[in-house]
C-alpha positions as CSV (number, residue, x, y, z in Angstrom):
1,M,298.0,104.5,23.6
2,T,295.0,106.3,25.1
3,A,295.3,110.0,26.0
4,R,294.7,111.0,29.6
5,K,292.4,114.0,30.4
6,R,293.5,116.3,33.1
7,V,290.7,117.0,35.7
8,A,290.6,119.8,38.0
9,I,289.9,119.0,41.6
10,S,286.8,121.2,41.5
11,E,285.4,118.9,38.7
12,L,285.8,115.7,40.9
13,E,282.4,114.5,42.5
14,M,282.4,113.8,46.1
15,P,280.6,110.5,47.3
16,A,277.2,110.9,48.5
17,E,277.9,109.4,51.9
18,A,280.7,111.8,52.7
19,P,280.0,113.9,55.9
20,S,279.3,117.5,55.4
21,A,282.0,119.7,56.6
22,P,282.4,123.4,56.2
23,A,284.1,124.3,53.0
24,I,287.5,126.0,53.9
25,A,286.7,128.8,51.4
26,D,283.4,129.6,53.2
27,I,285.4,130.6,56.3
28,P,285.1,134.4,56.8
29,Q,288.5,136.1,56.7
30,K,289.7,138.8,59.0
31,P,291.3,141.8,57.1
32,A,295.1,141.8,57.2
33,P,296.5,144.5,59.6
34,R,297.9,147.5,57.9
35,A,301.1,148.0,59.9
36,R,303.1,145.8,62.2
37,A,304.2,147.3,65.5
38,K,306.3,145.2,67.9
39,A,304.5,145.2,71.2
40,K,306.3,144.2,74.4
41,P,304.2,141.9,76.4
42,K,303.5,142.8,80.1
43,A,305.4,141.1,82.9
44,A,305.4,137.3,82.8
45,E,303.4,137.3,86.1
46,D,300.5,139.2,84.5
47,A,300.5,137.0,81.5
48,E,300.3,133.8,83.6
49,T,297.3,135.1,85.8
50,A,295.3,136.3,82.7
51,P,292.5,134.2,81.8
52,E,292.9,132.2,78.5
53,D,290.2,133.8,76.7
54,E,291.1,137.4,77.5
55,P,294.7,138.4,76.7
56,P,296.2,141.2,78.6
57,E,296.1,144.7,77.2
58,V,299.4,146.3,76.1
59,P,299.5,150.1,76.1
60,G,300.4,152.0,73.2
61,T,299.7,149.2,70.6
62,A,297.1,150.9,68.5
63,L,298.7,149.7,65.2
64,A,299.6,146.2,66.7
65,K,297.6,143.2,65.6
66,P,294.8,142.4,68.1
67,K,295.7,139.7,70.5
68,L,294.6,136.2,69.7
69,R,292.0,134.7,71.8
70,V,291.7,131.0,72.6
71,A,288.1,130.8,71.6
72,E,288.7,132.4,68.2
73,V,291.6,130.2,67.4
74,A,289.7,127.1,68.4
75,D,286.9,128.1,66.1
76,A,289.3,128.8,63.3
77,L,291.0,125.4,63.7
78,K,287.7,123.6,63.7
79,R,286.5,125.4,60.6
80,S,289.7,124.7,58.8
81,A,289.7,121.0,59.7
82,G,292.9,121.5,61.8
83,I,295.0,122.9,59.0
84,V,297.1,125.7,60.7
85,T,298.0,127.4,57.6
86,V,294.4,127.9,56.6
87,A,293.3,128.9,60.1
88,A,296.2,131.4,60.3
89,K,295.2,133.0,57.0
90,H,291.7,133.5,58.2
91,L,292.9,135.1,61.5
92,G,295.1,137.4,59.6
93,R,298.4,135.7,61.2
94,T,301.2,133.8,59.9
95,P,301.3,130.0,60.4
96,R,304.3,130.4,62.6
97,E,302.5,132.8,64.9
98,L,299.5,130.6,65.3
99,T,301.5,127.5,65.9
100,K,303.4,129.3,68.6
101,F,300.0,130.3,70.2
102,I,298.6,126.8,70.0
103,L,301.7,125.3,71.6
104,E,301.2,127.8,74.5
105,H,297.7,126.5,75.2
106,D,296.8,122.9,76.1
107,S,293.2,123.2,75.1
108,L,294.2,124.2,71.6
109,K,296.8,121.3,71.4
110,E,294.0,119.0,72.4
111,I,291.6,120.4,69.8
112,R,294.2,120.0,67.1
113,S,294.9,116.4,68.2
114,D,291.2,115.6,68.2
115,L,290.7,117.0,64.7
116,D,293.7,114.8,63.5
117,E,292.2,111.7,65.0
118,Q,288.8,112.5,63.4
119,L,290.6,112.8,60.0
120,V,292.4,109.3,60.6
121,D,289.0,107.8,61.6
122,L,287.4,109.1,58.4
123,A,290.3,107.7,56.3
124,E,290.0,104.3,58.0
125,G,286.3,104.3,57.3
126,K,286.9,104.9,53.6
127,M,289.5,102.2,53.6
128,V,287.1,99.7,55.1
129,Q,284.5,100.7,52.4
130,M,287.1,100.1,49.6
131,V,288.0,96.7,51.0
132,H,284.3,95.7,51.1
133,A,284.0,97.0,47.5
134,G,286.9,94.6,46.5
135,N,289.5,97.3,45.7
136,F,292.6,95.2,45.3
137,Q,295.1,98.0,46.4
138,A,293.0,98.7,49.5
139,V,293.0,94.9,50.4
140,R,296.7,94.6,49.9
141,F,297.3,97.7,52.0
142,V,295.3,96.4,54.9
143,L,297.0,93.0,54.7
144,L,300.5,94.4,54.6
145,T,299.8,96.8,57.5
146,K,297.3,95.2,59.8
147,G,297.9,91.6,58.7
148,K,301.6,91.4,59.5
149,K,300.9,89.4,62.6
150,R,299.4,86.7,60.4
151,G,302.3,86.6,57.9
152,W,301.2,89.1,55.3
153,V,304.5,90.8,54.4
154,E,306.0,92.0,51.2
155,K,309.3,90.2,51.5
156,A,310.0,86.7,52.9
157,P,311.3,86.7,56.4
158,D,314.9,86.2,57.0
159,G,316.1,82.6,57.8
160,P,316.8,79.4,56.1
161,S,315.7,79.1,52.5
162,V,315.0,76.0,50.4
163,Q,317.0,75.6,47.3
164,A,316.3,73.0,44.6
165,N,318.2,72.0,41.6
166,V,315.9,71.3,38.6
167,Q,317.1,69.8,35.5
168,V,314.8,70.2,32.4
169,I,315.3,67.6,29.6
170,F,313.7,68.1,26.2
171,E,313.1,65.0,24.2
172,K,311.8,64.5,20.7
173,G,311.1,60.9,20.2
174,D,314.2,58.8,21.3
175,E,316.5,61.7,21.0
176,K,317.5,64.1,23.8
177,L,318.0,67.8,22.8
């Protein structure tokens, strides 16, 4: 039995053809706020008429977190490859706060969706490379997912089955065993 060596993710080598993306650790972090003061937003009509990039000012919130801006959230999402938890950390917010903000702005929902699609495209490209390289698991996966229309399934389809009775006779010379 061979012993397995544990390898840290940082020790793994990336393929040379992998596209360069900003390292998540390279994203500058905003300092966490010192105190949390609950600020009451202005009237709903003022919030609706305010431009997306400039949040309305709330008087008396010197200790409150600065308002999020659509542009800075969009930048944080792009730099974190769409991972909300990482983007929130770099903005000094909680993932819940950032998710709520994203859901309130269609432009941010679109950016997040585009980033998810880019990731799927990258994964599909890697799968194609693995199929071309002859990786059996990749070939099997593609056949079972994209080849269903051609009959590539894991279990036989429901329907009539063929049964056969087979009798095996062992003979030694003239004698049956």
